[in-house]
N, C-alpha and C positions, 0 to 999 in steps of 0.2 A: 467503531467500524473495525472489521476484521480484514487484514491484509493477508492473503493466503500463502505467499511464499516470499523468501528473501529477495531483496532488491537484485542480487546477483543472478536471479533466475527469471526476472520479470520479462525479459525479451526472448526467453526460450519459447514462450507461447503467450504473447502480450494479450491476445483475445481472451484466453482462459484466465489469465491473471486478472484482467479487468472485470470479467464476467463473474469472478468468484469473490470480489470484494463485497462484503456484507455490512449493512447498517443495522444497528440494534438500538432498542429504546433505552435500555439500561443494562447495569451489570448482571441482574438476574436473568434477563433475556439471553445474554451472552452465555451464561452458564447452562441454561436449559438447552440452547442450541448445541453447545459443545458436548453435552451428555448424549444428545440424540446423534450428532455426527460421529462421535466415538463408537457408539453402538453399531452404526451403519458402515462406518469406514475406520476400523481400528488403527490402521497403519497411516492414516492421513495426518500430516503435521498440523499443529495448532495454528500456525501463522502468528500474527501479532494483532493485538487489539489496541486501537488508538482512538482518541476522542474525535468527534465530528469537528471540533474546533481546530485540532491539530491538522486534520485532513484539509480543512478550509485554508489554514495557513500555508499548506504546501500547494494546494490546487491554484491559488491565485497567481503566484509567479510561474508555476509549472505550465499552465494553460493560458495565462493571461494575454500573451501576445501571439497565440497560435494562428489567428486569422489575419495578422498583419501581412501585407504584401511582401515585405522583406524578411519574413520569418525563415529561419533555418534551424535544423536540429542542434541542440546544445551538446556540448562535450560531455563525456562521463564525469569529468571534474566539476563542470558547471552544475550538472544534475546532483552530484554528491553534495555541493555547497547548498543547494536548495533543500535537500533533506536535513542537513545539519541546522540550517536556519529555522526549519520547522520544528527542531528539537528531536529529530529522528536520528539517533546515534547508535553506535554499537554494531556488532558483526552482522545482525539481520539486515541492517540498512546500508551495507557497504556494497558498492558496485565492484565488478571485477576489474 
């Protein structure tokens, strides 16, 4: 899966962020897509590629309680912990 922009920018335009997450069959599919994207949009950042398993590890706690009647938005610190627990660390994954 390709995550289009750093976590610090996800909420700048959350619809665009989510709409531009891409799922790929394998590494060669990613490379083909990147070559085509670079040709069409040379200045577009690469984003990050993560496995579907990693995305699933993140999605379960991120969205798991979203429909609960007592749900409330999590803090940035709590969201950061979920990224870290899913193995997503480093500058790209840091919230402001």
